[in-house]
N, C-alpha and C positions, 0 to 999 in steps of 0.2 A: 629571400624573404617573401617575395610574391608567391612563390610556390607554396611556402608554408601557409600563407594566408588562405590560398585557395584550398589547400588540403584541410585546413581547419574548418573552413566554411562548409565543406562537403562532408567531412568525417566526424565533426564534433556536434552533430545535431543532438538536440535534447533527447536524453534517454526517456524522460517522461513523455515527450511527444511520440516517440517510437512506441511507448507502452500503450498509450491510449488510442492513437489513430495513426497507424503506421503508414497509411496511404498519403498523409499530408506531407508535402515537400516544400522546402523553402525555395526562393528564387535562385536561379543560377545566372547571375550577372557578372560577366568578366570585366569588372571595373574596379581598379584599385581604390578609387574614391569611395565607391559603394561599400566595399569590404571594410575599409578603414572606418568609414562613418558608422556603420552598423555595429562593428566591434567596439568602437569607442563608446557608443550608447550602452552596450551590454556591460562593458567594464564600469562605466559610470554608475549604472544601476547597482552592481555588486558593491562598489565603493560606498554608495549612499546607504545600503543596508548595513554595512559594517559600522558606518558612522553613527546611525541611529541606535545600533546595538549598544555602542559605548556612550553616546550622548543622546539619550531618549528625547523624543519630541512629541508634541501633541498627537493623539491617535488619529484624529481626522486629517491632519496635515500629512502624516506619514502614509496613511492609506490612500490619500489623493495622489500623492507623488508616486506611490507603488503602482497604482492602476495606470497612471499616465505613462510610465516607463513601458508597461506591458502593452498598452494599446499602440504606442508609438512604434515599438519593435514588431508588433503583429503586422501592421499594414506595410511596414518596410520589408519584412521577411517573407510573408505568406501571400501568394497571389489569390485572385478571385476564383481561380481554378477553371472556370468556363471560358476564359480568355486565353487561347493558346500562347500568344506572344507575351503574356504576363509573366511567364516563368523565366524569360530572359530579358525582361525590361521592367521598368517602374512606371506604370501609367500615371497620368496626371490625376485621375480620380483617387488613386491610392495615396498619392502625395496629399491631396485635399483631405481625405479621410484621416490620414496620419496627423495632420496639423489640427483639424477640427476636433478629432477625438482626444488628442493630447491636451488641448486647451480646455475642452469640456471636462476632462478628468481632473485637471488642475483647478477647476473653478471653486470647489469647496475650500481648497488651500488658499487661493488668491483672495476670495471673499470671506475668509474665515471669520474675521472680526465683525464685518458688516452683518453676516448672517447670525452671529451670536447676539448682536444687539437687537435683532428683530425676529426672535424665534417664532416660527409658524406664520409670520406675516411675510409671505413671499411675493416678490414683484413678478410682473409678466416676463421680464428677462430671466429671472431665476427659473421659472417654469419652462421657458423655451429651451434654456440650456440643459435642464434636466431631461426633457424629452429627446433632444438631439443626442445627448450622451447615452441614453438607454438604447436608442436605435443603433448607434455606432457600436455599442457593446454587444448587441445582438448579432450584428454582422461579424464582429471580431470573433465571437463564439462560434458562429457558423463555419467560419473559415478554418479554425484550428481544432475544434472538437466535434464538428458536424452539427446537424440540425436539431438533434434530440433535446439538448438542454435549453437552447433558445426557445423552442416550441413549448416546452413545459413552462418556462418562465413566462411566455406570452399568454398561455392559458391562465396562469395565476393572475396576471395583470388584468386580463379580461374578466375574470371572476371578481376581482376587486372592484372594477368600474361598473360592471353590469350586475352586481349582486342582487338587486331588487327584482330582476327578471329571471333569476334562477329558480329551479324547482323548490318547493317549500322546504324540503328537508335541508337544503344547503343555502337558502336565500339569506341575504343580509341587506342592510339599507343602501349599500354601494358607497363608494368613495368618489368625491369630485376630482376633477383633473388636478386642481391645485393641491388638494390633500394627498392624492396618490403620488404625484410627481415629487412633492416635498418629502414625503415619508420615505420613498424609495431612493432618493438621490441626495437630499440635503440634510439627512439625519444619519445616525449610525444604526438604523434599523434595517435598511435595505442593502443596496449595493455595497456601502461602506460599513457593513455590519460585522458580526463575529467571524464569519468564514474568511472574509478578506483580511480582517485584523490578525487572524492566526497566520495567514499567508505572509503578512508583513513581519510579524513578530518572531515566528518560530521556523516556518517551513523554509523560507529562503536561506536562512543560515545553515540549516541541515542539508539542504540541496547543494549549497556551496561547499560544505564540508565533504559530502560524497564526491562531488566533482573534483575537488582538490586531491582527495585520496586516490581516486581513479587515475588522475593525471600523474600523480607521484609513482604509480606502478603497483598499488596495492591489489587491484583486481587481478592482474596476472599472477602476482605472488600467491594469492588465495587459490587460484586454479592450479598452479604448479605444486603447492603444498598438498592439496587434495589428491592429486595424481601420484605424488611421491609416496604418500601414506597408504593409498588404497588401490592404486593401479594394478598391483600384482594379484589381488584377490579375485575370486569369482565375480564376474560382472563388474570388475573394477572401474572401467570408465563411467558406467552408470552411477555407481556409488560415489565416485569422485564428483560427478555432476551435481548430485544432491548436496554434498558437503560444500562444494564451491558456490552453488546458488545460495545456500544458507549463509555463508560468510559474506558473500557479496550483497545479499539482501539486508544484512544488518546495517549497511551504510548507504545503499541505494534506495531501498524501499520501493522498487519498481519491477513489476513482473516481467514485462517484455524487455526491459533493460537487462535483467538477468539472463533471459533467453538469448538475446542478441550477443551479450558480452561472453557468457559462459558457453552457450550452445555452439557458437562458431567453432570452438575448439573440441567440445565434448561429443557433439552429435556424430561427426564423422568417425570418431574413435569408437563410439558405441556400436555403430553400424559395422565397423571393422571387426569388433569383438563378437559379432553374431546376432545382434538385435536387428529386427526389421526397421525400415525407415520410419514407419508409423510409430512403433513403440519407442524408438530412439527419440523422436520428436516429442512424443507424449510424455516421456519421463522428464525431459528438459522443461516442458510446459508446466507439469505439476510442480517441479522443483522451483521454477522461476516464479510461478504464481504464489507459492507458499512463502517466497521471499518477502512479500509485503506483510506477513504475519510477524516477522522477526523484529523485536525491539533492537535498537532504540528508535528507528525511523518509522516503521510500520506504514509505509506508503503516505506519509504525512498526516494520516488521520489521527494518530495518537495525540497530536497537539490540539486538534479540533475537539476530540473527546474530552480532553482535560479542560478546555475552555468551556464547552457546553455544560459539563457536569460540576464545575467548580472543584475538580480534583487536581492534585498536583501531578505533573507529568511523570514523576517518579512512580507514583501509585498506579498510573495507567500502565507503565512498563511492567511493574510487579504483577499486576493482574494478567497481563498478556503472556508472561514468560513461560508458564507450564504448558498451556495449549500450543504455543508456537513450537517449543522443543519436542513435545510429544508428537505433534503433526509431522515434523521433519524426520524424527527417528522412525516413525511408522512408514514414511515414504521410503526411507533407506531399507526397511524390512521388506517392503513390497518389491523393491529392486532386487533384493537378495532372493526372494521367492521366484521372481521371473527368471533370474539367472539360473537358479536350480532346475526349474521346469525345462528350460531351453538347453541345459548342460553347457552353459558358457564357461569360458576360462578367463584367467586374468591376462594382463598385458606383460610382455617381457620388459623387465626393467633395463634401462640403458646401463651399460657397464661403467663403473667409475662415478656414477651419480650418488652422492651422499644425501640421505634424507636429512640428516643434521645440518649439512651445509645449506640445503634449500631452506630449512626452517630458520636458521640464523640469518640468512641473507635478507630476510624481510622483517626481522623483529622490530626495526624502527617504525614500521607501519602500525604496529600495535600501540605505540606511545600515545598518539592523539586519541585513539579509541579509549585507552585506559584513563587519559586525562578527562575525557568526556564523562566516562562512568564515575570517576572519582568525584568530579565536581557535582554531579547530579545526586549520587547515592550516599556519599560520605560527607562531603562539604555542604550538602543540602542547598546548593545555590540554584538559581533559576535555569530553565533550559537555554535561555538566551546567553547567560553567562557561560554555561558549559560549552555551547557550540562556539562561542566567540573565543574562549580559551583554547579549545581544540584546533580551531582554524589558525590561530597564532602559532601554535606548535607546528602545524602542517606547513605553514609558510617557511619556518626555519628548516624543516626537514627537506622541503623541495629545493631550497636555496643551497643547502650544504650537502646533500646526499652524493651528488656527483663529485665535488672536490674531495670529500672524505673518502669515497671509493677509490679515486685516483691516488690519493696519498697512501692509502692502505696497500696499493699495488706498486708503490714506488714510482708512480708516474708524475710528470710535471703538471701543476695546476695553473691554469691561466684565467684571465678575466672572462673568456668566453664560456667557461664552465659556470660562472655565476650568472652570466647573461642568459644561458639556457634555463637556469632556475627561475629568473624573473619572467622569461617568456612563457614557461609552464604555468606560472601563477596567473599571468595575464589571460592565457587561453582557457584555463580552468574557470576563471571568473566570467569570461565570455560565455562559455558552455553553460554555466549555472544560470545565467540570465536568460539564455534561450530556453532552458528547461523550465524556468519559472513563468514564461509567458503563458503556457498552457494553464498552469495552476492559478495564476492571478486572474486570468479571464474567467475560468471555471468558477472560482470562489466568488467573484463579483456577480456572476449570473445566479449562482446558488443563493446569494444574499437576497435577491429579489423574491425567491420562494420563501425564505425564512421571514422576510419582511411582510409578505402577504399573510402568513399565518398569524403574525403579531397584530396586523391591521384588522383582520376579519374575524379572528377566532375560529377559523375553519378546523383547527385541531380538535375542538370539542365536538363539532359536527361529525368529523371523521370517526371519532370515538364511538358515537352512536351508530353510525353506518356499520362499522366493523363488528360492533357488539351484536347488532341484529343479524349480520351475515354469518358470524361464527357461532352465535348462540351461546356466548360465555365460555366456549371451549377454548382453553388457553393453548392447547396443542394445535388446534386448527388456526387460531390467530397467528401463532408462530410460523406455521406452514405457509399461510397466505403472505406473511411478511417476507419469508424466504423467497417465495416465487416472485414477489414484487421486486426485491433486491436483485434477483438474477435477471429479470426482464429489463429493468432500468440500467443495470450494469452493462448490458449489451450496447447501450448508446451513450453512456456517460463515463467520464473518468472516475476512478475508484473514489477519490475524495469527494467529488460532486455527488456521486451516487449515495455515499454515506450521509452527506449533509441532507439531501432531499428526503431519503427514506427515514432517517432518524428523526428529522423534524416532524414528519407527518405521522409516523407509525409508532415510534418509540413511546411517546406519551400515552398512546392508546393501550399498548401492551402493559405498561406499568399500571395504569388505572384498572384494567380488567383483571390483571393478576392479583392486585391488592383486593379487589372486589371479591375474587374467588378464593382468597385465603392464602395466596402464594406470595411470600416475601422475597421478591426479586429485586436485587440492587440495580440501579440505573445503568451502571457500567456493563453489567451482563447483557442487557438488552442492546446497548449501543455496540458492543463487540459482536453480538449476534448479527446485527445489520451489516456491520463491517465485513465479517467473514463471508457472508453470502454475496455481498457486492464484489468482493475479490474473485470469487469463483466464476463470475461472469466472464473473466478474461480468458477462460478455456472452455466456455460453454457454447456449443454450436447454436445457431448458424454463424454468429459474429466472431466471438472468441479471438480477440486481437493477438494474444500471445500465441495461440495455436497457429495463426497465419505466419507469425514470425518464425516459429520452429519448423513449420512445414516447408517454408522457403529454404531454410538451411538443410533440412533432411531430404528435400526433393520428394515430398509426399503429399498426399491429398490433405488439405487443411481441415476439412470436415472430419475425416477419419482420425486425424491427429487430435482434433478437439474432442471427439467422442471418447477416444482412448484416454486422453488426459483427464477428462472429467470422470471417467471410470476409476482412474488412479486416485482422483481427488474426492471420491465418494466418502472416503474415511474422514475427510475434513468436514463433511456435512453433519456428521453426528456429534462433533465436538461442540458446536454452538448450542445444540439442544441440550447437551449434557451440562455445560457450565451454567445454563440458565436455571436448571433445576438443582444442580449441585454446585453451589457457589464456592466450595472449597477448591475446586479446579482453578479458580481465580485467586486463591489464597485469601478468601474472605471467610472469616469465622462466623459473623453475624452482622445484621443491619438493624437500624432503628425501626422497631416494629410499628411505631406510630407513623413514621415517614421514611419508607425505604429509599426515597430519592435523596435523602440528606447524606451528602458525601461525608460530613463530619461524623455521622453515626455508624460508619463502617468500622468494624473491628477486624483487623488483619491478623492472619495466622503468623506467628513468629517462631514457633517451635521447629527447629531444624529436622527432628525425627518425624514430626507430623508432615512436614513439607516433603520429605523423602518418601514417606508412605503414599501420599497422594500422587506424587510424580510416578513412582514405580507401579502402583496399581493402575493408574491411567495408561501407562505404557502397555501393560499387560492387556487391558481392554482394547486399545487400538491395534495391537499386534493380533489379537484374536479376531477382530473385525476384518483386518487385512487378509488374514489367512482364509477366512470364510469367503471373502470376495474373490480371492485368487484361486480358491479350491486346492490349496497347497499349504502344508505345514512342514513336517519333516519329509513327508511324501504326499502324494495326492490324497485328498480327504474324501471320505464317503459322505452321503447325505446326512447320516446320523451324526458323524463327527462335525460336519459343517453346522448343524443345528446346535450342538453342544458348544462350539466355539462362539456362536451368536448369543448363547445364554451367558457366556463369560462377560460380554460387553456391558449390559446394565449392572451386573453385580459389582463391577469394578469402576464404572464411570458414574453411575448414579446410585451408589449404595444407600444413600438416605431415602430414596424413593422406594428401593427394594425393601428396606426395613419398615417402611410405612405401610406398604400394601401386600407384603408377603408374610403370612402369619408366623412361619417357623424361623424367620430371620429377626432376631431380637434387636440388633443394632447394626450400624454401618460397618463395624469392624468384623462382625460375623459375615456380612455380605462380602467384604474384602477377602476373608479367609476362604469362603466357599468358591469365589471366582478364581482366585489364584490357584487353589488346590485342583480345581477342575481343569484349568489350563495346564498345570504341571502333569496331571494324570494323562491328559491327552498327548502331551509331548512325549512322556515316557512310553506310552502304549505305541505311538507311531515310531519312536526311535527303535524300540525292540523289534517291531514288525519289519522295519526297514533293514535292520541288521540281519534278521532271519532271511529276508528275500535276497539280500546280497550273498549270504552264505550259500543259499540254494543255487543262485546264478553261478557262483564260482565253482561249486560242485559239479554243476551240469557241464 
């Protein structure tokens, strides 16, 4: 039992933690009491989240308890880092920070009724607790996610307090300490605002769902299935890596979690198949990063987008589905092109391995996913209900899968088989809690930034600054936003990066777009920010996912990051495309008077039109991929590369082509020209390739 405990402590570290800051390590204390104590707190947190999912409680109270669990675990699990002995011991100052931080986080819960009776009339003790809590939160953030987010939050707090001393363009009257501390900590505008609320309500349950699914064995099943189906084809291991990362990403929503989970198996096989270490690592990075684009989890940002915009979670998934699948299929195509260029071959299939048998062996893992989708899309219930129902189904699967397997093979079933199931559930719940520590701390800190914007109105000021800088050029504004997201994404977790940039820049883009006559729905801008924040995971010099893949591939992390970003360049054109062509998000039209009105969105429901949008988008992305790789059926000339690039706007933004190109009457003509040009290039290259092969054979 002790051995299992130690293995769990070292091997079940948060995949989210690995994703965001892989250098952060938990303590290594060889004490059964410490292991049991921290594991029980983790388990209690998961039980609490399941309880409030079924028996809802006041939002302030639940957010307070949620943050208290996170801070308590943070100081128990994560050392100061500069103290060498802290990795194998628990210093007194960390115990003190744990106790003080936990009590401070619980203060809004403990004093809930007293604070409700005197809104805005804060005592000196209220302010003192608020200040201590924020300082402790800053230290917690520094330990687990690095200094970037705490520094940004501190800058915003300084701006709030010293507003009257700022340059005229961003000056404001400034907030007193009482007003600032109360606003940030004793209301639901700051630390306990929307970001932390989403962490409490939605993110935890879906992280727990992914943790249970992984513990049940679904991750390995997805990998095995991908290799069984694709391993024998040209570049099979690399193609299997893309598919496995896509399937894993649907439930993990974590880029480096994908790299670590899938890449450990796929990267060595890609190298064995003939890919260089750099390219093997880069393909896994690109596949892993794109995993955060896949519904239903989407790196936890889908829930925050829905909350910010007043959209249903189902609508966010619907909007994200075509870009996500187009993105993954185009990466699959890039892998195929690389395989063709390098002349790679497939893997030899093991004799006696049945694809059908592998497929059937894990069908039960699809049941909770189908329950989740049914509850969301058909029953139209809330994401909380959907996740809760799916988790309950997973509990049953984990408990009974081993006994059922033994019964099917005619083996005896004993009580130890059920004990294994309960143990798996326990450790999955522990792992989920560890994963959530990063997210809870990050969303709490991000709430300070959101609270600053609501307190000072800096968003309007920023709108004027960006408008002057970009000169009303919507393309330049989007480009500046993309750069900002990439830069911030180097130091922030994806979710925190999305919250910060969307809070600051999204309203500016929407305002200036409307001012310049572009009816852009709010969800398009928010997904734009989200996409570029994700790409930071493989963008040098930081690129956390690239470091993870480089470690497995034994390659230079910078070159892996550069190559991975090159593969992901196709992803950069998608956000620009769906901002101007909302049909890629399955949006027919928006309220012209108020594009921000979620209720004014008219969704595309015609299956034929959906198929046309998806198919033509795929052609556009394939054309762009071929142009980047310099390869189609065979190597392309400069003219062919230019013609392939012409296909891209014709198929991805046909409405803009119809608007600005005189001979294109409507978007359907644009589709027709783009697809015809792509088909003609394919036919021309295919004929040339056949002729060259005949000449080669004859020679």
